[in-house]
N, C-alpha and C positions, 0 to 999 in steps of 0.2 A: 480336545486329538492331537492339535498341530501342533503341543509341544514331543509326544508320544511322536509321532509321523516324525518331526526334525531330531527328536534325538538315538530315533532307528535308521531314518538316513545320513547320519554323523556319520556311526557305526558300519553301516556298508560302506559307506567311502572311506573309513580308515581301514576298513581293511582291504580293501581293491587299491585305494591310490597306489600306482607306480610313482611319480613324481615328487618328492619332497623338496622347496624351492626353500633355503636360508636368505632370508632377508636381511641385514641389522636393524637393531631396533632402533637405530639416535639416527637413523638416513631416513626422514620421509619421501625423499623421492625413490627409490632404492623399493620400501619398504610398500606404494604405491605398484609401484612397480611391476612387483613381485604377485599382490593381488590382484589387477588384471591380468595376468599371464593364462596361459591353459596349463598350468601346473596344477595337480591333484590334490596337495596341501604343501601351503606356505606357510613355512617356520618362519615369526618375526622371533630373533634372536637378540637373548639382553645377554648374553655369555662371552664363548672369544668375540663378535665382533664388535663388543662397545669397552671402551679403553674404563681404567673403574671411577676417572671424574664426568664420565657421559653417564653413567649406572642410572641415576634420579634421572637427567633428562629423557633418554633412551623408553624407561618406564611407561613417562609421563607422555610421549606420543605413541607410543604401541596405544597407550587405554584409550588415546584420544581415536587415533584410526582407528583401533577396531570398535570403539563406540559410536563410527559415525553410519557401522551397517556395513552390507554384504556385498563387495566389491569381487567380480569373478565367481566360477563356481566351485573353488578347490575350498578345503576345508582351511578349518583357521587356528593354526597352533603359536603356543608361544612355548622358547628353551628360557627355561628359566637359567639362575646362575646353580652354584650345586650346593648339595645339600650341608652342612655347613660354613660353607663362606658369608660374608655378614648382608650380603645383600642379598640372600637367598628368602625369607623371610617375607620381606617387601612385595618381593614378585610374587608369593603365591599370595596374598594377600591380595595385590593387582590381576593378578588371573580370575580370584574368587569371582571378581564384582564385573567378569565380565562375560558376551557372548563369542564359547570359543569351544572348539570341537575336541580341545588336547593339550595336554601341556607336554614336552618333550623333556626331561630331566638327566642330566648330564654324570657324566662321570656313576655312572647309576651303582647299585648294589642292591640285594634286595630288602634291606637295616632302610635303604633313602628312600625309595617304593615305597615301601610299606607307611612312610613316616607322610609323605606325601599324600599320597592316597586316604592319609588318613583326614587331610584338612582340605583335601578338593574331589568331587564327588565326578571327575570326567574319567575320559579316557588317558593312562601315561605312553606316552612310548619312548622308552629305556636304552641311552645309546650306551652301546660298549665298549669300555675305549680304558681300559683299565689295565692291570695282568689280573687284579684280585678281579676287576667285573668280566673278564674273561676267562676264571677260573671258578666264579658264578653262576655263566649265563644261564641256568636253567633256574637256580632259584630263584633272579628277577624277571624272569621270564614267566613262569606260576606268581607270583605278587600280584596280591589286590589288585583291579582296574590296570596293571598294564597288558597294551593288548598288539603290543608289537616293539621290537628290535630295531637296532642300531649298530651297524658295526662304524664305530670312529676310528675308524684305519690310524690318521695324524699321529695323535695323540697317544694309541696305544702300539706305534709303533718306534713312537720314542721311548717307551716305559719299556718295547725288550728290546732296542737295539735293534731295529730288520736295517738291514738297509734295500731299496727298492729295485724290483729286478723291471726289467722289460715286460718278459712274460706273464707275473704278480702272484711269483710262486711264493713269495714271499712272506703272503698272504692266508697261504692253500690253509694253514692246521686256522686262521680264526676265524678263516670263514665258511670254512665243514664246519667249527665246532658248535657257531652263533648259529647254522639255521639246522643244527642235530636239537641244540636243546629248542628252539622256536620249537620246532616237530614235539618234541618230546613232551612239551608243556601244551600244546592243545592248540599257536600262536600260526596266526597266518607264517608266510615266509618273508625271514626279515630282508628289510632295507640296508642295499648296501653303500658302501663308502664312496666318497664327494670323488671325482674327479677334477683334480686342481685346475690344470691346465684349458681355462676356456675356449680358446681357439682351436684346441687338436680337440676336433669332430671324431673323426676315422682313431683316434685310440679310446675316445671315451664309444664312440660303439663298441669298440674292439670290447671294451671293460664291461658293461653291459651282459652282449653276450656268455661273455666268462662267469661274470654273477649270477646270471640267471641256471645255468648251463651248472651250478652250483648247488642250487637252491633258492638263493636270495627272486623276492616278487617286486622289488625297486627299489629305487637307490636315488639319493642324497643328492639335492644339485644345489648350486653355488653362481650359478647365473642361469636368468631362462634363456636365451639363447640355449640352453642345455635339456629344457624341459622336451623339446621336442624330440631329441633324439631317446629320450630314457621314457618317452611314453611310447612311440613306437617298437620299440627293443622290452620294453616288457610285455604288451600286447600279442597276445595271438594272432598272427596273420587269418586267411579265412582259410587257408588250406590248412595249417591246422588244426582249425575246428575243424572243417569238413569232415579229414580224418580221424579226431574226434568223433565225430555223429557218429562215421561210420562200423567203427570200431563200437560203442556202444550198441546200436542196432543188429549188429549179426552174430556178437554174444549173444545180448537180449533173445534172434530169433534161434540160437544153439541152444541155448538153456530152455527154451521149448519143444526142445525137440530130446534136453534127454544128455546133449553135448555138454562137456565142462570143460571141454577147450579144443579153441578153433581154428583155422591158419585163415586169414585175409589178405591178399596178395603177396605169399609167401611168409607173410608175419605169425609167426602161431602167437593168439590171442588169448592169456589169459584173465583170468579175478584179478592180477594187481596193473596188468595194463589195462583193465577195461577201466579200475578204480582210477588211475592217474589219467581218462579221459573224461572220465566225470568229472574230476574236478576240475580240469580243465573250462570245461564247457560250465559249469556251474559259477564258479571265480569272472567269467565273463561276460554271463547272465548275471550277475550284483553288478560288475561295473554296469554293464547299460542301463540296470534300473540306477542305479546312482546318481545317472547322465542325464536319466528324465526327471 
Protein backbone atom coordinates (compact mmCIF):
# COMPACT_ATOMS: atom_id res chain seq x y z
CA UNK A 1 0.00 0.00 0.00
CA UNK A 2 2.79 2.43 0.86
CA UNK A 3 4.42 1.86 -2.55
CA UNK A 4 1.15 2.73 -4.29
CA UNK A 5 0.68 5.82 -2.13
CA UNK A 6 4.26 6.94 -2.79
CA UNK A 7 3.74 6.46 -6.54
CA UNK A 8 0.53 8.49 -6.49
CA UNK A 9 2.16 11.25 -4.45
CA UNK A 10 5.11 11.36 -6.84
CA UNK A 11 2.81 11.75 -9.82
CA UNK A 12 0.84 14.51 -8.08
CA UNK A 13 4.14 16.19 -7.28
CA UNK A 14 5.22 16.22 -10.92
CA UNK A 15 1.82 17.44 -12.09
CA UNK A 16 1.87 20.41 -9.71
CA UNK A 17 5.61 21.21 -9.53
CA UNK A 18 6.49 24.83 -10.21
CA UNK A 19 10.28 24.98 -9.80
CA UNK A 20 12.56 22.46 -11.51
CA UNK A 21 16.10 23.03 -10.22
CA UNK A 22 19.02 21.64 -12.24
CA UNK A 23 22.16 20.64 -10.32
CA UNK A 24 25.39 19.31 -11.85
CA UNK A 25 25.63 15.58 -11.32
CA UNK A 26 29.39 15.87 -10.98
CA UNK A 27 29.36 18.31 -8.03
CA UNK A 28 28.44 16.81 -4.67
CA UNK A 29 27.98 20.13 -2.84
CA UNK A 30 25.69 21.66 -5.45
CA UNK A 31 23.60 18.52 -5.79
CA UNK A 32 23.07 18.24 -2.03
CA UNK A 33 22.29 21.94 -1.75
CA UNK A 34 19.66 21.58 -4.46
CA UNK A 35 18.08 18.60 -2.70
CA UNK A 36 17.89 20.57 0.54
CA UNK A 37 16.26 23.56 -1.19
CA UNK A 38 12.57 24.41 -1.51
CA UNK A 39 12.52 23.35 -5.18
CA UNK A 40 9.47 21.31 -6.11
CA UNK A 41 11.71 19.10 -8.26
CA UNK A 42 15.48 18.64 -8.38
CA UNK A 43 17.12 17.43 -11.58
CA UNK A 44 20.52 15.80 -11.18
CA UNK A 45 22.08 16.70 -14.51
CA UNK A 46 24.25 14.18 -16.35
CA UNK A 47 24.11 16.07 -19.65
CA UNK A 48 25.03 19.72 -20.29
CA UNK A 49 26.44 20.41 -16.82
CA UNK A 50 28.93 17.55 -17.03
CA UNK A 51 32.00 17.40 -19.29
CA UNK A 52 32.61 14.20 -21.28
CA UNK A 53 35.55 13.22 -19.08
CA UNK A 54 33.35 13.43 -15.97
CA UNK A 55 30.32 11.48 -17.20
CA UNK A 56 31.18 8.23 -15.44
CA UNK A 57 32.11 9.95 -12.18
CA UNK A 58 28.89 12.01 -12.30
CA UNK A 59 26.81 8.92 -12.80
CA UNK A 60 28.44 7.30 -9.79
CA UNK A 61 27.96 10.39 -7.63
CA UNK A 62 24.27 10.75 -8.50
CA UNK A 63 23.70 7.07 -7.73
CA UNK A 64 25.48 7.46 -4.39
CA UNK A 65 23.63 10.62 -3.31
CA UNK A 66 20.20 9.41 -4.42
CA UNK A 67 20.76 6.03 -2.74
CA UNK A 68 21.31 7.68 0.64
CA UNK A 69 17.63 8.48 1.02
CA UNK A 70 15.35 11.44 0.57
CA UNK A 71 16.54 14.96 1.33
CA UNK A 72 14.00 17.77 1.22
CA UNK A 73 10.41 17.66 -0.02
CA UNK A 74 11.04 17.90 -3.76
CA UNK A 75 10.68 15.34 -6.51
CA UNK A 76 13.94 13.71 -7.55
CA UNK A 77 14.73 13.47 -11.25
CA UNK A 78 17.74 12.71 -13.43
CA UNK A 79 18.53 14.33 -16.76
CA UNK A 80 20.20 11.64 -18.83
CA UNK A 81 22.28 12.18 -21.92
CA UNK A 82 20.40 12.18 -25.21
CA UNK A 83 19.42 9.07 -27.11
CA UNK A 84 22.22 8.17 -29.53
CA UNK A 85 25.06 9.45 -27.35
CA UNK A 86 27.65 7.06 -25.99
CA UNK A 87 26.48 7.69 -22.41
CA UNK A 88 22.74 7.26 -22.82
CA UNK A 89 22.40 3.53 -22.18
CA UNK A 90 24.58 3.58 -19.08
CA UNK A 91 22.58 6.54 -17.76
CA UNK A 92 19.32 4.63 -18.17
CA UNK A 93 20.78 1.55 -16.49
CA UNK A 94 21.78 3.68 -13.50
CA UNK A 95 18.38 5.38 -13.28
CA UNK A 96 16.62 2.01 -13.43
CA UNK A 97 18.27 1.04 -10.15
CA UNK A 98 17.38 4.21 -8.24
CA UNK A 99 14.39 5.47 -6.31
CA UNK A 100 13.61 8.46 -8.52
CA UNK A 101 10.38 10.16 -9.51
CA UNK A 102 11.15 10.58 -13.18
CA UNK A 103 13.71 10.98 -15.93
CA UNK A 104 14.37 14.14 -17.93
CA UNK A 105 15.01 13.51 -21.62
CA UNK A 106 17.00 16.09 -23.61
CA UNK A 107 16.78 16.58 -27.38
CA UNK A 108 13.43 14.86 -27.15
CA UNK A 109 11.63 13.27 -30.08
CA UNK A 110 8.62 10.99 -30.04
CA UNK A 111 10.84 8.05 -31.01
CA UNK A 112 13.33 8.80 -28.24
CA UNK A 113 10.57 9.13 -25.64
CA UNK A 114 9.05 5.81 -26.72
CA UNK A 115 12.46 4.12 -26.52
CA UNK A 116 13.02 5.38 -22.97
CA UNK A 117 9.49 4.41 -21.93
CA UNK A 118 10.15 0.87 -23.14
CA UNK A 119 13.06 0.56 -20.71
CA UNK A 120 11.96 2.63 -17.70
CA UNK A 121 8.54 2.50 -16.05
CA UNK A 122 8.77 6.00 -14.59
CA UNK A 123 7.44 9.38 -15.77
CA UNK A 124 9.33 11.26 -18.48
CA UNK A 125 9.82 15.01 -18.61
CA UNK A 126 10.78 15.80 -22.22
CA UNK A 127 12.85 18.82 -23.22
CA UNK A 128 11.85 20.52 -26.48
CA UNK A 129 15.08 22.13 -27.66
CA UNK A 130 15.54 21.38 -31.34
CA UNK A 131 13.72 22.54 -34.46
CA UNK A 132 12.50 18.99 -35.04
CA UNK A 133 11.45 18.69 -31.42
CA UNK A 134 9.41 21.88 -31.67
CA UNK A 135 7.70 20.67 -34.86
CA UNK A 136 6.94 17.32 -33.21
CA UNK A 137 6.07 18.57 -29.72
CA UNK A 138 2.53 17.22 -29.84
CA UNK A 139 3.75 13.73 -30.76
CA UNK A 140 6.32 13.92 -27.95
CA UNK A 141 3.65 15.02 -25.48
CA UNK A 142 1.41 12.15 -26.56
CA UNK A 143 4.21 9.58 -26.14
CA UNK A 144 3.98 6.87 -23.47
CA UNK A 145 5.03 7.97 -19.97
CA UNK A 146 5.59 11.63 -20.93
CA UNK A 147 3.97 13.79 -18.23
CA UNK A 148 5.35 17.21 -19.12
CA UNK A 149 7.34 19.28 -21.61
CA UNK A 150 10.17 21.71 -20.89
CA UNK A 151 11.09 24.50 -23.28
CA UNK A 152 14.85 24.29 -23.78
CA UNK A 153 15.16 27.81 -25.13
CA UNK A 154 18.95 28.15 -25.16
CA UNK A 155 19.62 25.23 -27.50
CA UNK A 156 16.48 25.97 -29.48
CA UNK A 157 17.51 29.59 -29.91
CA UNK A 158 20.86 28.50 -31.33
CA UNK A 159 19.19 26.05 -33.69
CA UNK A 160 16.76 28.69 -34.95
CA UNK A 161 19.21 31.59 -35.01
CA UNK A 162 17.12 33.64 -32.59
CA UNK A 163 18.37 36.95 -31.21
CA UNK A 164 17.49 37.58 -27.54
CA UNK A 165 15.17 40.54 -26.91
CA UNK A 166 14.47 42.33 -23.62
CA UNK A 167 10.76 41.57 -24.00
CA UNK A 168 11.28 37.88 -24.79
CA UNK A 169 9.24 38.10 -27.99
CA UNK A 170 11.75 36.06 -29.99
CA UNK A 171 10.40 33.00 -28.14
CA UNK A 172 6.70 33.82 -28.43
CA UNK A 173 5.98 31.27 -31.16
CA UNK A 174 7.98 28.51 -29.47
CA UNK A 175 6.41 29.17 -26.08
CA UNK A 176 2.87 29.27 -27.42
CA UNK A 177 3.43 26.20 -29.56
CA UNK A 178 4.64 24.11 -26.61
CA UNK A 179 1.67 25.28 -24.52
CA UNK A 180 -0.82 24.37 -27.25
CA UNK A 181 0.75 20.96 -27.88
CA UNK A 182 0.82 20.14 -24.15
CA UNK A 183 -2.86 21.02 -23.79
CA UNK A 184 -3.83 19.11 -26.94
CA UNK A 185 -2.11 16.00 -25.57
CA UNK A 186 -3.82 16.38 -22.20
CA UNK A 187 -0.65 17.20 -20.25
CA UNK A 188 -0.05 19.67 -17.46
CA UNK A 189 1.00 23.18 -18.43
CA UNK A 190 4.61 23.02 -19.63
CA UNK A 191 7.78 24.16 -17.86
CA UNK A 192 9.31 27.37 -19.12
CA UNK A 193 12.89 28.20 -20.07
CA UNK A 194 15.69 28.89 -17.60
CA UNK A 195 16.54 32.49 -16.70
CA UNK A 196 20.30 32.64 -17.20
CA UNK A 197 21.21 35.71 -15.12
CA UNK A 198 21.06 34.35 -11.56
CA UNK A 199 21.62 37.87 -10.14
CA UNK A 200 18.64 39.42 -11.92
CA UNK A 201 15.69 38.67 -9.65
CA UNK A 202 13.55 41.37 -11.26
CA UNK A 203 14.11 39.99 -14.73
CA UNK A 204 13.33 36.47 -13.52
CA UNK A 205 10.06 37.58 -11.93
CA UNK A 206 9.05 39.36 -15.12
CA UNK A 207 9.88 36.34 -17.25
CA UNK A 208 7.86 34.12 -14.90
CA UNK A 209 4.88 36.46 -15.25
CA UNK A 210 5.15 36.36 -19.04
CA UNK A 211 5.44 32.58 -19.06
CA UNK A 212 2.47 32.12 -16.75
CA UNK A 213 0.35 34.47 -18.87
CA UNK A 214 1.14 32.30 -21.92
CA UNK A 215 0.08 29.08 -20.20
CA UNK A 216 3.27 27.77 -18.58
CA UNK A 217 2.82 26.34 -15.11
CA UNK A 218 6.42 26.08 -13.93
CA UNK A 219 9.96 27.12 -14.73
CA UNK A 220 13.39 25.53 -14.90
CA UNK A 221 15.97 26.97 -12.49
CA UNK A 222 19.76 26.88 -12.45
CA UNK A 223 20.40 28.27 -8.95
CA UNK A 224 18.66 27.75 -5.59
CA UNK A 225 18.19 31.53 -5.24
CA UNK A 226 15.74 31.40 -8.16
CA UNK A 227 13.44 28.85 -6.55
CA UNK A 228 11.42 31.09 -4.24
CA UNK A 229 10.77 33.63 -6.99
CA UNK A 230 9.53 30.89 -9.31
CA UNK A 231 7.39 29.22 -6.66
CA UNK A 232 5.68 32.49 -5.79
CA UNK A 233 5.15 33.44 -9.44
CA UNK A 234 3.44 30.14 -10.29
CA UNK A 235 1.33 29.91 -7.14
CA UNK A 236 -2.16 31.46 -7.23
CA UNK A 237 -2.44 34.33 -4.78
CA UNK A 238 -5.08 34.31 -2.03
CA UNK A 239 -6.90 36.98 -3.99
CA UNK A 240 -6.92 34.84 -7.15
CA UNK A 241 -8.19 31.82 -5.23
CA UNK A 242 -10.90 33.82 -3.47
CA UNK A 243 -12.05 35.20 -6.80
CA UNK A 244 -12.09 31.72 -8.34
CA UNK A 245 -14.20 30.37 -5.49
CA UNK A 246 -16.60 33.28 -5.79
CA UNK A 247 -16.93 32.65 -9.54
CA UNK A 248 -17.69 28.95 -9.03
CA UNK A 249 -20.16 29.60 -6.22
CA UNK A 250 -22.01 32.31 -8.16
CA UNK A 251 -22.24 30.17 -11.30
CA UNK A 252 -23.48 27.11 -9.43
CA UNK A 253 -26.15 29.23 -7.76
CA UNK A 254 -27.15 30.60 -11.15
CA UNK A 255 -27.38 27.07 -12.56
CA UNK A 256 -29.78 26.12 -9.79
CA UNK A 257 -31.87 29.09 -10.86
CA UNK A 258 -31.81 28.02 -14.50
CA UNK A 259 -29.32 30.65 -15.70
CA UNK A 260 -26.33 29.88 -17.95
CA UNK A 261 -24.62 33.27 -17.94
CA UNK A 262 -24.39 35.74 -15.07
CA UNK A 263 -22.49 38.88 -14.16
CA UNK A 264 -20.25 39.05 -11.09
CA UNK A 265 -18.90 42.47 -10.14
CA UNK A 266 -19.48 43.60 -13.72
CA UNK A 267 -17.72 40.59 -15.32
CA UNK A 268 -19.64 38.18 -17.53
CA UNK A 269 -19.35 34.68 -16.12
CA UNK A 270 -20.04 31.74 -18.42
CA UNK A 271 -18.90 28.11 -18.45
CA UNK A 272 -15.34 28.64 -19.86
CA UNK A 273 -14.64 31.25 -17.16
CA UNK A 274 -15.94 28.84 -14.53
CA UNK A 275 -13.83 25.97 -15.85
CA UNK A 276 -10.72 28.14 -15.63
CA UNK A 277 -11.60 28.98 -12.02
CA UNK A 278 -12.18 25.31 -11.20
CA UNK A 279 -8.82 24.34 -12.69
CA UNK A 280 -7.08 26.99 -10.61
CA UNK A 281 -8.71 25.68 -7.44
CA UNK A 282 -8.00 22.03 -8.32
CA UNK A 283 -4.32 22.68 -9.09
CA UNK A 284 -3.91 24.47 -5.77
CA UNK A 285 -5.63 21.65 -3.88
CA UNK A 286 -3.36 19.05 -5.49
CA UNK A 287 -0.30 21.12 -4.55
CA UNK A 288 -1.48 21.42 -0.95
CA UNK A 289 -2.12 17.65 -0.87
CA UNK A 290 1.38 16.95 -2.15
CA UNK A 291 2.92 19.30 0.43
CA UNK A 292 1.13 17.41 3.22
